[in-house]
DRENVO-271970 format. One record per residue (C-alpha): x, y, z; residue in three letters; residue number from 0. Coordinates in steps of 0.2 Angstrom, whole numbers, padded with zeros to 4 digits. Each point is the difference from the previous one (the first is absolute). Layout:
# DRENVO-271970
<pt><px>X</px><py>Y</py><pz>Z</pz><fido>ALA</fido><kemar>NUM</kemar></pt>
...
This chain:
# DRENVO-271970
<pt><px>0434</px><py>0088</py><pz>0036</pz><fido>MET</fido><kemar>0</kemar></pt>
<pt><px>-0014</px><py>0000</py><pz>0012</pz><fido>GLY</fido><kemar>1</kemar></pt>
<pt><px>-0011</px><py>0017</py><pz>0000</pz><fido>LYS</fido><kemar>2</kemar></pt>
<pt><px>-0013</px><py>0005</py><pz>0012</pz><fido>ILE</fido><kemar>3</kemar></pt>
<pt><px>-0011</px><py>0015</py><pz>0000</pz><fido>GLY</fido><kemar>4</kemar></pt>
<pt><px>-0005</px><py>0005</py><pz>0018</pz><fido>ALA</fido><kemar>5</kemar></pt>
<pt><px>-0014</px><py>0012</py><pz>0003</pz><fido>LEU</fido><kemar>6</kemar></pt>
<pt><px>-0008</px><py>0004</py><pz>0017</pz><fido>PRO</fido><kemar>7</kemar></pt>
<pt><px>-0018</px><py>0006</py><pz>-0001</pz><fido>PHE</fido><kemar>8</kemar></pt>
<pt><px>-0010</px><py>0010</py><pz>0013</pz><fido>SER</fido><kemar>9</kemar></pt>
<pt><px>-0020</px><py>-0003</py><pz>-0001</pz><fido>SER</fido><kemar>10</kemar></pt>
<pt><px>-0011</px><py>0010</py><pz>0009</pz><fido>HIS</fido><kemar>11</kemar></pt>
<pt><px>-0015</px><py>-0009</py><pz>0009</pz><fido>ASP</fido><kemar>12</kemar></pt>
<pt><px>-0016</px><py>0009</py><pz>0005</pz><fido>VAL</fido><kemar>13</kemar></pt>
<pt><px>0004</px><py>-0002</py><pz>0019</pz><fido>VAL</fido><kemar>14</kemar></pt>
<pt><px>0018</px><py>-0004</py><pz>0001</pz><fido>ASN</fido><kemar>15</kemar></pt>
<pt><px>0016</px><py>0002</py><pz>-0011</pz><fido>ASP</fido><kemar>16</kemar></pt>
<pt><px>0008</px><py>-0016</py><pz>-0005</pz><fido>TYR</fido><kemar>17</kemar></pt>
<pt><px>0017</px><py>-0003</py><pz>-0008</pz><fido>ILE</fido><kemar>18</kemar></pt>
<pt><px>0003</px><py>-0014</py><pz>-0013</pz><fido>TRP</fido><kemar>19</kemar></pt>
<pt><px>0015</px><py>-0003</py><pz>-0010</pz><fido>PHE</fido><kemar>20</kemar></pt>
<pt><px>0002</px><py>-0010</py><pz>-0016</pz><fido>PHE</fido><kemar>21</kemar></pt>
<pt><px>0014</px><py>-0007</py><pz>-0009</pz><fido>ILE</fido><kemar>22</kemar></pt>
<pt><px>0001</px><py>-0008</py><pz>-0016</pz><fido>TYR</fido><kemar>23</kemar></pt>
<pt><px>0013</px><py>-0013</py><pz>-0002</pz><fido>PHE</fido><kemar>24</kemar></pt>
<pt><px>0004</px><py>-0010</py><pz>-0016</pz><fido>LEU</fido><kemar>25</kemar></pt>
<pt><px>-0018</px><py>0000</py><pz>-0006</pz><fido>ASN</fido><kemar>26</kemar></pt>
<pt><px>-0006</px><py>-0006</py><pz>0018</pz><fido>GLN</fido><kemar>27</kemar></pt>
<pt><px>-0010</px><py>0012</py><pz>0011</pz><fido>ASN</fido><kemar>28</kemar></pt>
<pt><px>0003</px><py>0004</py><pz>0019</pz><fido>GLY</fido><kemar>29</kemar></pt>
<pt><px>-0007</px><py>0011</py><pz>0011</pz><fido>GLY</fido><kemar>30</kemar></pt>
<pt><px>-0005</px><py>0003</py><pz>0020</pz><fido>GLN</fido><kemar>31</kemar></pt>
<pt><px>-0012</px><py>0011</py><pz>0009</pz><fido>ASN</fido><kemar>32</kemar></pt>
<pt><px>0010</px><py>0009</py><pz>0013</pz><fido>LEU</fido><kemar>33</kemar></pt>
<pt><px>-0014</px><py>0006</py><pz>0011</pz><fido>GLY</fido><kemar>34</kemar></pt>
<pt><px>-0006</px><py>0016</py><pz>0006</pz><fido>ASN</fido><kemar>35</kemar></pt>
<pt><px>0016</px><py>0006</py><pz>0010</pz><fido>TYR</fido><kemar>36</kemar></pt>
<pt><px>0013</px><py>-0004</py><pz>-0013</pz><fido>ALA</fido><kemar>37</kemar></pt>
<pt><px>0007</px><py>0016</py><pz>-0010</pz><fido>THR</fido><kemar>38</kemar></pt>
<pt><px>0004</px><py>0003</py><pz>-0018</pz><fido>LEU</fido><kemar>39</kemar></pt>
<pt><px>0018</px><py>-0001</py><pz>0004</pz><fido>PHE</fido><kemar>40</kemar></pt>
<pt><px>-0001</px><py>-0016</py><pz>0009</pz><fido>GLN</fido><kemar>41</kemar></pt>
<pt><px>-0010</px><py>-0008</py><pz>-0016</pz><fido>ALA</fido><kemar>42</kemar></pt>
<pt><px>0013</px><py>0006</py><pz>-0012</pz><fido>GLU</fido><kemar>43</kemar></pt>
<pt><px>0014</px><py>-0007</py><pz>0011</pz><fido>ILE</fido><kemar>44</kemar></pt>
<pt><px>-0010</px><py>-0017</py><pz>0002</pz><fido>THR</fido><kemar>45</kemar></pt>
<pt><px>-0003</px><py>-0001</py><pz>-0018</pz><fido>ALA</fido><kemar>46</kemar></pt>
<pt><px>0020</px><py>0000</py><pz>-0004</pz><fido>ILE</fido><kemar>47</kemar></pt>
<pt><px>0003</px><py>-0011</py><pz>0015</pz><fido>SER</fido><kemar>48</kemar></pt>
<pt><px>-0014</px><py>-0012</py><pz>-0006</pz><fido>ALA</fido><kemar>49</kemar></pt>
<pt><px>0008</px><py>-0001</py><pz>-0016</pz><fido>CYS</fido><kemar>50</kemar></pt>
<pt><px>0018</px><py>-0004</py><pz>0007</pz><fido>ALA</fido><kemar>51</kemar></pt>
<pt><px>-0009</px><py>-0014</py><pz>0011</pz><fido>GLN</fido><kemar>52</kemar></pt>
<pt><px>-0010</px><py>-0008</py><pz>-0015</pz><fido>GLU</fido><kemar>53</kemar></pt>
<pt><px>0018</px><py>-0001</py><pz>-0010</pz><fido>MET</fido><kemar>54</kemar></pt>
<pt><px>0009</px><py>-0007</py><pz>0015</pz><fido>THR</fido><kemar>55</kemar></pt>
<pt><px>-0014</px><py>-0012</py><pz>0002</pz><fido>ARG</fido><kemar>56</kemar></pt>
<pt><px>0002</px><py>-0005</py><pz>-0018</pz><fido>ARG</fido><kemar>57</kemar></pt>
<pt><px>0019</px><py>-0004</py><pz>0004</pz><fido>SER</fido><kemar>58</kemar></pt>
<pt><px>0007</px><py>0011</py><pz>-0014</pz><fido>TYR</fido><kemar>59</kemar></pt>
<pt><px>0018</px><py>0001</py><pz>-0002</pz><fido>THR</fido><kemar>60</kemar></pt>
<pt><px>0012</px><py>0009</py><pz>-0012</pz><fido>ASN</fido><kemar>61</kemar></pt>
<pt><px>-0014</px><py>0011</py><pz>-0007</pz><fido>LYS</fido><kemar>62</kemar></pt>
<pt><px>0001</px><py>0018</py><pz>-0004</pz><fido>ARG</fido><kemar>63</kemar></pt>
<pt><px>-0016</px><py>0007</py><pz>0008</pz><fido>ILE</fido><kemar>64</kemar></pt>
<pt><px>-0009</px><py>0017</py><pz>-0002</pz><fido>GLN</fido><kemar>65</kemar></pt>
<pt><px>-0013</px><py>0004</py><pz>0012</pz><fido>ILE</fido><kemar>66</kemar></pt>
<pt><px>-0009</px><py>0015</py><pz>-0006</pz><fido>ILE</fido><kemar>67</kemar></pt>
<pt><px>-0011</px><py>0012</py><pz>0010</pz><fido>SER</fido><kemar>68</kemar></pt>
<pt><px>-0008</px><py>0016</py><pz>-0003</pz><fido>ASP</fido><kemar>69</kemar></pt>
<pt><px>0003</px><py>0006</py><pz>0018</pz><fido>SER</fido><kemar>70</kemar></pt>
<pt><px>0016</px><py>0012</py><pz>0002</pz><fido>GLN</fido><kemar>71</kemar></pt>
<pt><px>-0004</px><py>0001</py><pz>0019</pz><fido>THR</fido><kemar>72</kemar></pt>
<pt><px>0002</px><py>-0019</py><pz>0002</pz><fido>ALA</fido><kemar>73</kemar></pt>
<pt><px>0016</px><py>-0002</py><pz>-0011</pz><fido>LEU</fido><kemar>74</kemar></pt>
<pt><px>0009</px><py>0016</py><pz>0009</pz><fido>LYS</fido><kemar>75</kemar></pt>
<pt><px>-0005</px><py>-0009</py><pz>0017</pz><fido>ALA</fido><kemar>76</kemar></pt>
<pt><px>0009</px><py>-0016</py><pz>-0006</pz><fido>LEU</fido><kemar>77</kemar></pt>
<pt><px>0014</px><py>0011</py><pz>-0005</pz><fido>GLY</fido><kemar>78</kemar></pt>
<pt><px>0002</px><py>0011</py><pz>0016</pz><fido>ALA</fido><kemar>79</kemar></pt>
<pt><px>0016</px><py>-0003</py><pz>0010</pz><fido>VAL</fido><kemar>80</kemar></pt>
<pt><px>-0010</px><py>-0002</py><pz>0017</pz><fido>GLU</fido><kemar>81</kemar></pt>
<pt><px>-0017</px><py>-0010</py><pz>0002</pz><fido>ILE</fido><kemar>82</kemar></pt>
<pt><px>-0012</px><py>0005</py><pz>0012</pz><fido>HIS</fido><kemar>83</kemar></pt>
<pt><px>-0015</px><py>-0010</py><pz>-0005</pz><fido>SER</fido><kemar>84</kemar></pt>
<pt><px>-0003</px><py>-0019</py><pz>0004</pz><fido>GLN</fido><kemar>85</kemar></pt>
<pt><px>-0009</px><py>-0004</py><pz>-0017</pz><fido>VAL</fido><kemar>86</kemar></pt>
<pt><px>0015</px><py>0009</py><pz>-0009</pz><fido>VAL</fido><kemar>87</kemar></pt>
<pt><px>0012</px><py>-0011</py><pz>0010</pz><fido>LYS</fido><kemar>88</kemar></pt>
<pt><px>-0011</px><py>-0016</py><pz>-0004</pz><fido>ASP</fido><kemar>89</kemar></pt>
<pt><px>0001</px><py>0006</py><pz>-0019</pz><fido>CYS</fido><kemar>90</kemar></pt>
<pt><px>0019</px><py>0001</py><pz>0000</pz><fido>MET</fido><kemar>91</kemar></pt>
<pt><px>0001</px><py>-0017</py><pz>0009</pz><fido>ASP</fido><kemar>92</kemar></pt>
<pt><px>-0010</px><py>-0009</py><pz>-0014</pz><fido>SER</fido><kemar>93</kemar></pt>
<pt><px>0010</px><py>0010</py><pz>-0014</pz><fido>LEU</fido><kemar>94</kemar></pt>
<pt><px>0017</px><py>-0005</py><pz>0008</pz><fido>THR</fido><kemar>95</kemar></pt>
<pt><px>-0005</px><py>-0018</py><pz>0002</pz><fido>LYS</fido><kemar>96</kemar></pt>
<pt><px>-0004</px><py>0001</py><pz>-0019</pz><fido>LEU</fido><kemar>97</kemar></pt>
<pt><px>0016</px><py>0008</py><pz>-0006</pz><fido>ALA</fido><kemar>98</kemar></pt>
<pt><px>0010</px><py>-0013</py><pz>0009</pz><fido>GLU</fido><kemar>99</kemar></pt>
<pt><px>-0002</px><py>-0010</py><pz>-0016</pz><fido>HIS</fido><kemar>100</kemar></pt>
<pt><px>-0006</px><py>0014</py><pz>-0013</pz><fido>ASN</fido><kemar>101</kemar></pt>
<pt><px>0002</px><py>0016</py><pz>-0007</pz><fido>SER</fido><kemar>102</kemar></pt>
<pt><px>-0013</px><py>0012</py><pz>0005</pz><fido>ILE</fido><kemar>103</kemar></pt>
<pt><px>-0005</px><py>0018</py><pz>-0006</pz><fido>THR</fido><kemar>104</kemar></pt>
<pt><px>-0015</px><py>0010</py><pz>0007</pz><fido>LEU</fido><kemar>105</kemar></pt>
<pt><px>-0005</px><py>0011</py><pz>-0014</pz><fido>LYS</fido><kemar>106</kemar></pt>
<pt><px>-0012</px><py>0014</py><pz>0001</pz><fido>TRP</fido><kemar>107</kemar></pt>
<pt><px>-0013</px><py>0003</py><pz>-0015</pz><fido>MET</fido><kemar>108</kemar></pt>
<pt><px>-0013</px><py>0014</py><pz>-0001</pz><fido>ARG</fido><kemar>109</kemar></pt>
<pt><px>-0017</px><py>-0007</py><pz>0002</pz><fido>GLY</fido><kemar>110</kemar></pt>
<pt><px>-0013</px><py>-0004</py><pz>-0014</pz><fido>HIS</fido><kemar>111</kemar></pt>
<pt><px>0015</px><py>-0001</py><pz>-0013</pz><fido>GLN</fido><kemar>112</kemar></pt>
<pt><px>-0005</px><py>-0015</py><pz>-0009</pz><fido>GLY</fido><kemar>113</kemar></pt>
<pt><px>0013</px><py>-0013</py><pz>0009</pz><fido>HIS</fido><kemar>114</kemar></pt>
<pt><px>-0010</px><py>-0016</py><pz>0001</pz><fido>VAL</fido><kemar>115</kemar></pt>
<pt><px>0003</px><py>-0004</py><pz>0017</pz><fido>GLY</fido><kemar>116</kemar></pt>
<pt><px>-0004</px><py>0016</py><pz>0007</pz><fido>ASN</fido><kemar>117</kemar></pt>
<pt><px>-0016</px><py>0001</py><pz>-0011</pz><fido>GLU</fido><kemar>118</kemar></pt>
<pt><px>-0004</px><py>-0017</py><pz>0005</pz><fido>ARG</fido><kemar>119</kemar></pt>
<pt><px>0000</px><py>0004</py><pz>0018</pz><fido>ALA</fido><kemar>120</kemar></pt>
<pt><px>-0009</px><py>0016</py><pz>-0003</pz><fido>ASP</fido><kemar>121</kemar></pt>
<pt><px>-0014</px><py>-0009</py><pz>-0008</pz><fido>PHE</fido><kemar>122</kemar></pt>
<pt><px>0000</px><py>-0013</py><pz>0015</pz><fido>LEU</fido><kemar>123</kemar></pt>
<pt><px>-0006</px><py>0015</py><pz>0012</pz><fido>LYS</fido><kemar>124</kemar></pt>
<pt><px>-0018</px><py>-0003</py><pz>-0005</pz><fido>GLU</fido><kemar>125</kemar></pt>
<pt><px>0001</px><py>-0017</py><pz>0009</pz><fido>ARG</fido><kemar>126</kemar></pt>
<pt><px>-0005</px><py>-0001</py><pz>0020</pz><fido>ARG</fido><kemar>127</kemar></pt>
<pt><px>0012</px><py>-0011</py><pz>0008</pz><fido>VAL</fido><kemar>128</kemar></pt>
<pt><px>-0007</px><py>-0004</py><pz>0017</pz><fido>PRO</fido><kemar>129</kemar></pt>
<pt><px>0009</px><py>0002</py><pz>0016</pz><fido>LEU</fido><kemar>130</kemar></pt>
<pt><px>0009</px><py>-0016</py><pz>0007</pz><fido>ILE</fido><kemar>131</kemar></pt>
<pt><px>0005</px><py>0000</py><pz>0018</pz><fido>GLY</fido><kemar>132</kemar></pt>
<pt><px>-0001</px><py>0013</py><pz>0013</pz><fido>PRO</fido><kemar>133</kemar></pt>
<pt><px>0006</px><py>0019</py><pz>-0001</pz><fido>GLU</fido><kemar>134</kemar></pt>
<pt><px>0011</px><py>0009</py><pz>-0001</pz><fido>PRO</fido><kemar>135</kemar></pt>
<pt><px>0009</px><py>-0010</py><pz>-0013</pz><fido>THR</fido><kemar>136</kemar></pt>
<pt><px>0017</px><py>0008</py><pz>-0001</pz><fido>CYS</fido><kemar>137</kemar></pt>
<pt><px>0000</px><py>0010</py><pz>0016</pz><fido>GLY</fido><kemar>138</kemar></pt>
<pt><px>-0006</px><py>0018</py><pz>0004</pz><fido>LEU</fido><kemar>139</kemar></pt>
<pt><px>0008</px><py>0016</py><pz>-0007</pz><fido>ALA</fido><kemar>140</kemar></pt>
<pt><px>0004</px><py>0014</py><pz>0012</pz><fido>TYR</fido><kemar>141</kemar></pt>
<pt><px>-0013</px><py>0012</py><pz>-0008</pz><fido>ARG</fido><kemar>142</kemar></pt>
<pt><px>-0014</px><py>-0015</py><pz>0000</pz><fido>THR</fido><kemar>143</kemar></pt>
<pt><px>0003</px><py>-0003</py><pz>0018</pz><fido>ALA</fido><kemar>144</kemar></pt>
<pt><px>-0001</px><py>0019</py><pz>0004</pz><fido>ARG</fido><kemar>145</kemar></pt>
<pt><px>-0016</px><py>0002</py><pz>-0010</pz><fido>ARG</fido><kemar>146</kemar></pt>
<pt><px>-0007</px><py>-0015</py><pz>0009</pz><fido>LEU</fido><kemar>147</kemar></pt>
<pt><px>0003</px><py>0007</py><pz>0017</pz><fido>MET</fido><kemar>148</kemar></pt>
<pt><px>-0007</px><py>0016</py><pz>-0004</pz><fido>LYS</fido><kemar>149</kemar></pt>
<pt><px>-0016</px><py>-0008</py><pz>-0006</pz><fido>ASP</fido><kemar>150</kemar></pt>
<pt><px>-0001</px><py>-0010</py><pz>0015</pz><fido>LEU</fido><kemar>151</kemar></pt>
<pt><px>0003</px><py>0015</py><pz>0011</pz><fido>LEU</fido><kemar>152</kemar></pt>
<pt><px>-0013</px><py>0011</py><pz>-0008</pz><fido>ARG</fido><kemar>153</kemar></pt>
<pt><px>-0012</px><py>-0015</py><pz>0001</pz><fido>GLU</fido><kemar>154</kemar></pt>
<pt><px>0003</px><py>-0002</py><pz>0019</pz><fido>LYS</fido><kemar>155</kemar></pt>
<pt><px>-0001</px><py>0018</py><pz>0002</pz><fido>HIS</fido><kemar>156</kemar></pt>
<pt><px>-0017</px><py>0003</py><pz>-0009</pz><fido>ILE</fido><kemar>157</kemar></pt>
<pt><px>-0008</px><py>-0016</py><pz>0011</pz><fido>SER</fido><kemar>158</kemar></pt>
<pt><px>0007</px><py>0007</py><pz>0016</pz><fido>HIS</fido><kemar>159</kemar></pt>
<pt><px>-0006</px><py>0017</py><pz>-0004</pz><fido>TRP</fido><kemar>160</kemar></pt>
<pt><px>-0017</px><py>-0007</py><pz>-0004</pz><fido>ALA</fido><kemar>161</kemar></pt>
<pt><px>-0002</px><py>-0011</py><pz>0016</pz><fido>LYS</fido><kemar>162</kemar></pt>
<pt><px>0008</px><py>0011</py><pz>0013</pz><fido>VAL</fido><kemar>163</kemar></pt>
<pt><px>-0015</px><py>0007</py><pz>0011</pz><fido>PRO</fido><kemar>164</kemar></pt>
<pt><px>-0003</px><py>0019</py><pz>0002</pz><fido>GLY</fido><kemar>165</kemar></pt>
<pt><px>0009</px><py>0013</py><pz>-0010</pz><fido>LEU</fido><kemar>166</kemar></pt>
<pt><px>-0017</px><py>0008</py><pz>-0005</pz><fido>ARG</fido><kemar>167</kemar></pt>
<pt><px>0009</px><py>0017</py><pz>-0004</pz><fido>HIS</fido><kemar>168</kemar></pt>
<pt><px>0016</px><py>-0007</py><pz>-0009</pz><fido>SER</fido><kemar>169</kemar></pt>
<pt><px>-0013</px><py>-0012</py><pz>-0010</pz><fido>ARG</fido><kemar>170</kemar></pt>
<pt><px>-0009</px><py>0015</py><pz>-0007</pz><fido>MET</fido><kemar>171</kemar></pt>
<pt><px>0015</px><py>0010</py><pz>-0005</pz><fido>PHE</fido><kemar>172</kemar></pt>
<pt><px>0011</px><py>-0014</py><pz>-0007</pz><fido>ILE</fido><kemar>173</kemar></pt>
<pt><px>-0010</px><py>-0012</py><pz>-0007</pz><fido>GLY</fido><kemar>174</kemar></pt>
<pt><px>0011</px><py>-0014</py><pz>-0006</pz><fido>GLU</fido><kemar>175</kemar></pt>
<pt><px>0019</px><py>-0001</py><pz>0002</pz><fido>PRO</fido><kemar>176</kemar></pt>
<pt><px>0007</px><py>0008</py><pz>-0015</pz><fido>SER</fido><kemar>177</kemar></pt>
<pt><px>0018</px><py>-0002</py><pz>-0003</pz><fido>TRP</fido><kemar>178</kemar></pt>
<pt><px>0000</px><py>0014</py><pz>-0014</pz><fido>ASN</fido><kemar>179</kemar></pt>
<pt><px>-0007</px><py>0012</py><pz>0012</pz><fido>LYS</fido><kemar>180</kemar></pt>
<pt><px>0014</px><py>-0004</py><pz>0012</pz><fido>SER</fido><kemar>181</kemar></pt>
<pt><px>0013</px><py>0004</py><pz>-0012</pz><fido>LYS</fido><kemar>182</kemar></pt>
<pt><px>-0009</px><py>0017</py><pz>-0002</pz><fido>ASP</fido><kemar>183</kemar></pt>
<pt><px>0000</px><py>0003</py><pz>0019</pz><fido>PHE</fido><kemar>184</kemar></pt>
<pt><px>0019</px><py>-0004</py><pz>0002</pz><fido>ILE</fido><kemar>185</kemar></pt>
<pt><px>0004</px><py>0014</py><pz>-0013</pz><fido>LYS</fido><kemar>186</kemar></pt>
<pt><px>-0009</px><py>0013</py><pz>0011</pz><fido>LEU</fido><kemar>187</kemar></pt>
<pt><px>0009</px><py>0011</py><pz>0013</pz><fido>GLY</fido><kemar>188</kemar></pt>
<pt><px>0000</px><py>-0005</py><pz>0019</pz><fido>ARG</fido><kemar>189</kemar></pt>
<pt><px>-0013</px><py>0013</py><pz>0005</pz><fido>ASN</fido><kemar>190</kemar></pt>
<pt><px>-0012</px><py>-0004</py><pz>-0014</pz><fido>GLN</fido><kemar>191</kemar></pt>
<pt><px>0002</px><py>-0019</py><pz>0004</pz><fido>LEU</fido><kemar>192</kemar></pt>
<pt><px>-0003</px><py>0003</py><pz>0018</pz><fido>ARG</fido><kemar>193</kemar></pt>
<pt><px>-0017</px><py>0009</py><pz>-0003</pz><fido>TRP</fido><kemar>194</kemar></pt>
<pt><px>-0005</px><py>-0012</py><pz>-0012</pz><fido>ILE</fido><kemar>195</kemar></pt>
<pt><px>0004</px><py>-0016</py><pz>0011</pz><fido>VAL</fido><kemar>196</kemar></pt>
<pt><px>-0010</px><py>0010</py><pz>0014</pz><fido>GLY</fido><kemar>197</kemar></pt>
<pt><px>-0015</px><py>0003</py><pz>-0010</pz><fido>MET</fido><kemar>198</kemar></pt>
<pt><px>0000</px><py>-0019</py><pz>-0006</pz><fido>PHE</fido><kemar>199</kemar></pt>
<pt><px>0001</px><py>-0007</py><pz>0017</pz><fido>THR</fido><kemar>200</kemar></pt>
<pt><px>-0009</px><py>0014</py><pz>0010</pz><fido>GLY</fido><kemar>201</kemar></pt>
<pt><px>0016</px><py>0002</py><pz>0011</pz><fido>HIS</fido><kemar>202</kemar></pt>
<pt><px>0002</px><py>0018</py><pz>-0002</pz><fido>CYS</fido><kemar>203</kemar></pt>
<pt><px>-0004</px><py>0016</py><pz>0009</pz><fido>PRO</fido><kemar>204</kemar></pt>
<pt><px>-0018</px><py>0001</py><pz>-0003</pz><fido>LEU</fido><kemar>205</kemar></pt>
<pt><px>-0014</px><py>0002</py><pz>0013</pz><fido>MET</fido><kemar>206</kemar></pt>
<pt><px>-0006</px><py>-0018</py><pz>-0001</pz><fido>ARG</fido><kemar>207</kemar></pt>
<pt><px>0017</px><py>-0007</py><pz>0003</pz><fido>HIS</fido><kemar>208</kemar></pt>
<pt><px>0006</px><py>0012</py><pz>0013</pz><fido>LEU</fido><kemar>209</kemar></pt>
<pt><px>-0017</px><py>-0005</py><pz>0009</pz><fido>THR</fido><kemar>210</kemar></pt>
<pt><px>0002</px><py>-0018</py><pz>-0002</pz><fido>THR</fido><kemar>211</kemar></pt>
<pt><px>0018</px><py>0000</py><pz>0008</pz><fido>ILE</fido><kemar>212</kemar></pt>
<pt><px>-0007</px><py>0012</py><pz>0014</pz><fido>GLY</fido><kemar>213</kemar></pt>
<pt><px>0007</px><py>0015</py><pz>-0004</pz><fido>VAL</fido><kemar>214</kemar></pt>
<pt><px>-0015</px><py>0010</py><pz>-0005</pz><fido>LYS</fido><kemar>215</kemar></pt>
<pt><px>-0018</px><py>-0003</py><pz>0005</pz><fido>ASN</fido><kemar>216</kemar></pt>
<pt><px>-0009</px><py>0005</py><pz>-0016</pz><fido>ASP</fido><kemar>217</kemar></pt>
<pt><px>0002</px><py>-0010</py><pz>-0015</pz><fido>PRO</fido><kemar>218</kemar></pt>
<pt><px>-0010</px><py>0013</py><pz>-0011</pz><fido>ASP</fido><kemar>219</kemar></pt>
<pt><px>0011</px><py>0012</py><pz>-0011</pz><fido>CYS</fido><kemar>220</kemar></pt>
<pt><px>0002</px><py>0017</py><pz>0007</pz><fido>ARG</fido><kemar>221</kemar></pt>
<pt><px>-0001</px><py>0009</py><pz>-0016</pz><fido>ARG</fido><kemar>222</kemar></pt>
<pt><px>-0016</px><py>-0007</py><pz>-0007</pz><fido>CYS</fido><kemar>223</kemar></pt>
<pt><px>-0006</px><py>-0011</py><pz>0014</pz><fido>GLY</fido><kemar>224</kemar></pt>
<pt><px>-0003</px><py>-0015</py><pz>-0010</pz><fido>GLU</fido><kemar>225</kemar></pt>
<pt><px>0010</px><py>-0016</py><pz>0002</pz><fido>GLY</fido><kemar>226</kemar></pt>
<pt><px>-0001</px><py>-0011</py><pz>0014</pz><fido>GLY</fido><kemar>227</kemar></pt>
<pt><px>-0004</px><py>-0019</py><pz>-0005</pz><fido>ARG</fido><kemar>228</kemar></pt>
<pt><px>-0003</px><py>0006</py><pz>-0018</pz><fido>ASN</fido><kemar>229</kemar></pt>
<pt><px>0018</px><py>0004</py><pz>-0001</pz><fido>LEU</fido><kemar>230</kemar></pt>
<pt><px>0005</px><py>-0006</py><pz>-0017</pz><fido>PRO</fido><kemar>231</kemar></pt>
<pt><px>-0012</px><py>0008</py><pz>-0012</pz><fido>PRO</fido><kemar>232</kemar></pt>
<pt><px>0002</px><py>0016</py><pz>0010</pz><fido>HIS</fido><kemar>233</kemar></pt>
<pt><px>0018</px><py>0000</py><pz>-0003</pz><fido>ILE</fido><kemar>234</kemar></pt>
<pt><px>-0003</px><py>-0003</py><pz>-0018</pz><fido>MET</fido><kemar>235</kemar></pt>
<pt><px>-0012</px><py>0017</py><pz>0000</pz><fido>ARG</fido><kemar>236</kemar></pt>
<pt><px>0014</px><py>0011</py><pz>0008</pz><fido>MET</fido><kemar>237</kemar></pt>
<pt><px>0009</px><py>0012</py><pz>-0011</pz><fido>PRO</fido><kemar>238</kemar></pt>
<pt><px>0016</px><py>-0005</py><pz>0006</pz><fido>GLY</fido><kemar>239</kemar></pt>
<pt><px>-0001</px><py>-0019</py><pz>-0005</pz><fido>ALA</fido><kemar>240</kemar></pt>
<pt><px>0001</px><py>0004</py><pz>-0019</pz><fido>GLY</fido><kemar>241</kemar></pt>
<pt><px>0018</px><py>-0008</py><pz>-0001</pz><fido>SER</fido><kemar>242</kemar></pt>
<pt><px>-0005</px><py>-0015</py><pz>0010</pz><fido>CYS</fido><kemar>243</kemar></pt>
<pt><px>-0015</px><py>-0002</py><pz>-0011</pz><fido>GLN</fido><kemar>244</kemar></pt>
<pt><px>0009</px><py>0001</py><pz>-0016</pz><fido>LYS</fido><kemar>245</kemar></pt>
<pt><px>0012</px><py>-0016</py><pz>0005</pz><fido>TYR</fido><kemar>246</kemar></pt>
<pt><px>-0017</px><py>-0009</py><pz>0008</pz><fido>TYR</fido><kemar>247</kemar></pt>
<pt><px>-0009</px><py>0002</py><pz>-0017</pz><fido>ASN</fido><kemar>248</kemar></pt>
<pt><px>0015</px><py>-0009</py><pz>-0010</pz><fido>THR</fido><kemar>249</kemar></pt>
């Protein structure tokens, strides 16, 4: 009977997160670096697929085979009625091909329970297998692609904000674009949000803006006589700017 212990392993680099999987196969070690874009689930499935492919390569026939993994998520995905992942489909194809001439059992075993295969695979995690070939090695998961697009969007947003000319008033209030602040502002009521956007952009019924668009002739505040060209600091000193200043300082 061929027995295989399969243990996907996630290792965290100082800069990037890299995913490895290691297998222990009949006293022979194997492993692969799946790169920066693979998920742990993909590593778990790929480890099982690698076991099946290795036994197929060795031309196993008429064997009772147990593939042992400590991942319930991977085993449940392989036992599901519908398949929505290409890496799961590829693994199923590898298992189906091996099962043409063998009896296969996928078995779950809790990690670190003394099984020689899994313990040996766990020991192999100290190795650092170099990445071979381009990325992604096994396709991009939906959540990974979404995270990469959000990171790219944020990078482009910050770059555009830093390069666009003008906007002295808005830069003084906003500083750097922040998604966390945006989420807080969206929770506000329409009237509150309208006033905050107006204060941040300067496009609100203040004397300076009304003078700029030709509605008024004097840019100074009618109450205190200040303002004009130094509008942003003046706004922050006004009693009514407390709520705006609260969000500006967070």
